[in-house]
C-alpha positions in Angstrom: 20.4 1.2 2.2 17.7 3.5 1.2 14.1 2.9 2.1 11.5 4.8 0.3 7.7 4.9 1.1 5.2 4.9 -1.5 1.9 6.3 -1.1 -1.2 7.0 -3.0 -5.0 6.4 -3.3 -6.2 3.1 -4.5 -6.5 3.3 -8.3 -3.6 6.2 -8.5 -1.1 4.0 -10.3 1.2 2.8 -7.6 1.4 -0.7 -9.3 2.7 0.7 -12.6 5.2 2.8 -10.6 6.5 -0.3 -8.8 6.9 -2.2 -12.0 9.2 0.7 -13.4 11.0 0.6 -10.1 11.6 -3.2 -10.4 13.0 -2.5 -14.0 15.5 -0.3 -12.7 16.7 -2.6 -9.9 14.9 -1.3 -6.9 13.5 -4.0 -4.4 9.8 -3.5 -3.9 8.1 -4.7 -0.7 4.3 -4.8 -1.3 2.5 -4.7 1.9 -0.6 -6.0 0.3 1.2 -9.1 -0.6 2.7 -9.4 2.7 -0.8 -9.0 4.5 -2.1 -11.7 1.9 0.5 -14.2 3.0 -0.1 -13.6 6.7 -3.8 -14.4 6.6 -3.7 -17.1 4.0 -2.4 -19.8 6.6 -2.7 -20.1 10.4 -1.0 -17.3 12.1 -0.9 -15.2 15.3 -2.5 -12.4 13.2 -5.5 -14.5 12.2 -5.9 -15.8 15.7 -6.1 -12.1 16.8 -8.6 -11.4 14.2 -10.7 -14.4 14.9 -10.7 -13.3 18.6 -12.1 -10.1 17.9 -14.3 -10.6 14.8 -15.8 -14.0 15.6 -15.5 -17.6 14.2 -16.8 -16.6 10.8 -14.0 -14.3 10.1 -11.6 -17.2 9.6 -12.5 -20.2 7.3 -10.4 -23.3 6.9 -7.2 -21.5 8.4 -7.6 -18.6 6.2 -9.2 -15.0 6.4 -12.8 -14.8 5.3 -12.3 -11.6 3.6 -15.9 -11.1 2.7 -17.1 -11.6 6.2 -14.5 -9.3 7.6 -15.1 -6.6 5.0 -18.9 -6.7 5.7 -18.1 -5.7 9.3 -15.5 -3.1 8.7 -16.7 -1.1 6.0 -19.9 -0.3 7.7 -18.2 0.5 11.3 -15.3 2.8 11.4 -14.3 1.7 14.8 -14.1 -1.9 13.7 -12.0 -0.8 10.7 -9.7 0.9 13.0 -9.4 -2.2 15.2 -8.7 -4.4 12.2 -6.0 -1.9 11.0 -4.5 -1.8 14.5 -4.1 -5.8 14.5 -2.9 -6.2 11.0 -0.5 -3.2 11.1 1.4 -4.7 13.9 2.1 -8.1 12.0 2.8 -6.4 8.6 5.3 -3.9 10.2 7.1 -7.0 12.0 7.3 -9.1 8.5 8.3 -6.1 6.7 11.2 -5.5 9.0 12.3 -9.0 8.8 12.5 -8.6 4.8 14.4 -5.2 5.3 16.9 -6.6 7.7 17.8 -9.5 5.1 18.5 -6.9 2.3 22.1 -5.7 1.4 23.5 -2.3 2.4 23.2 -1.1 -1.2 19.8 -1.9 -1.7 17.2 0.6 -2.8 14.0 -0.4 -1.3 10.4 0.9 -2.2 7.9 0.2 0.4 4.5 -0.1 -1.1 2.3 0.6 1.7 -1.4 1.7 1.5 -1.5 2.4 5.2 2.0 4.0 5.3 1.1 6.8 7.7 -1.5 5.0 9.8 1.0 2.1 10.5 3.7 4.5 11.4 6.1 3.1 8.8 6.5 6.6 7.2 8.7 7.5 10.2 11.1 4.5 9.1 11.5 5.8 5.6 14.3 7.8 4.3 11.9 9.7 1.8 8.4 9.2 0.5 7.0 9.4 -3.1 3.4 10.3 -3.4 1.4 9.3 -6.6 -1.5 11.6 -7.1 -4.4 11.0 -9.8 -7.9 12.6 -10.2 -10.5 10.7 -8.2 -12.7 10.0 -11.2 -9.6 8.2 -12.7 -8.9 6.3 -9.4 -12.7 5.2 -9.4 -12.7 4.0 -13.1 -9.6 1.8 -12.3 -10.8 0.3 -9.1 -14.1 -0.5 -10.8 -12.2 -2.3 -13.7 -9.6 -3.9 -11.3 -11.8 -5.3 -8.6 -15.2 -5.6 -10.6 -17.1 -3.3 -8.1 -19.6 -0.4 -8.5 -18.8 3.2 -8.6 -20.5 3.7 -5.2 -18.3 0.8 -3.6 -15.1 2.4 -5.3 -16.0 5.9 -3.9 -16.8 4.5 -0.4 -13.3 3.0 -0.4 -11.7 6.0 -1.4 -13.6 8.1 1.1 -11.7 5.9 3.8 -8.4 7.0 2.5 -6.0 9.9 2.9 -6.9 12.8 0.5 -4.4 13.8 -2.3 -3.9 17.1 -0.4 -2.7 15.1 2.7 -0.4 12.9 0.2 1.1 16.1 -1.3 1.9 17.7 2.2 3.4 14.6 3.4 5.8 13.4 0.6 9.3 14.5 -0.5 8.4 13.6 -4.0 5.5 13.7 -6.2 4.5 12.0 -9.5 1.4 13.1 -11.1 -0.8 10.4 -12.9 -3.3 13.0 -14.7 -2.8 12.6 -18.5 -1.5 9.8 -20.4 0.2 6.4 -19.0 3.1 7.3 -21.3 3.5 10.6 -19.5 3.2 8.8 -16.0 5.7 6.2 -17.0 8.1 8.8 -18.3 7.8 10.9 -15.0 8.1 7.7 -12.9 11.1 6.5 -14.6 12.7 10.1 -14.4 12.4 10.4 -10.8 13.4 6.6 -10.1 16.7 7.1 -12.2 17.5 10.3 -10.5 17.1 8.7 -6.9 19.1 5.8 -8.0 22.0 8.0 -9.5 22.1 10.1 -6.4 22.3 7.2 -4.4 25.1 5.4 -6.4 27.0 8.7 -6.9 
């Protein structure tokens, strides 16, 4: 088994990279999906969020994303508290999934909070996706139907490209065309797979 952490700023192209990984037979663990599952039904994670963020943070046994987002995006301390709560439960679930995998599995761990959660220390290697900020902003606006200001604010709370470059074993640049990015992604993933199966 080989566990590969994937990092990159919002809008950098991680989803496209993961699609190519799946095509090549990698198992992809999407931490955003794990989180969504944890907060979409009554759970210990939700109970802890409710205890710290109030009754309005949970509605009908599900996370009230708008109410919580309003609280945390204007208060860094509250954001850190939310992350501390959720990282614990996400990490627990991620390792349940990993432990159920076969010994020859190649796993991509798509974790937006890879370093903050400490999951980077569990990975055999880390791939960083790098894209210019203006491209990230444009993709976030299109994907999430938010303003440029909101997209910029979201990125300002994330790790910088310099940090990602310094802390990754491999880098894939998404700076020109989608075709060039796809080719670079495929080449790297194919090389890692070949190395693993050699």
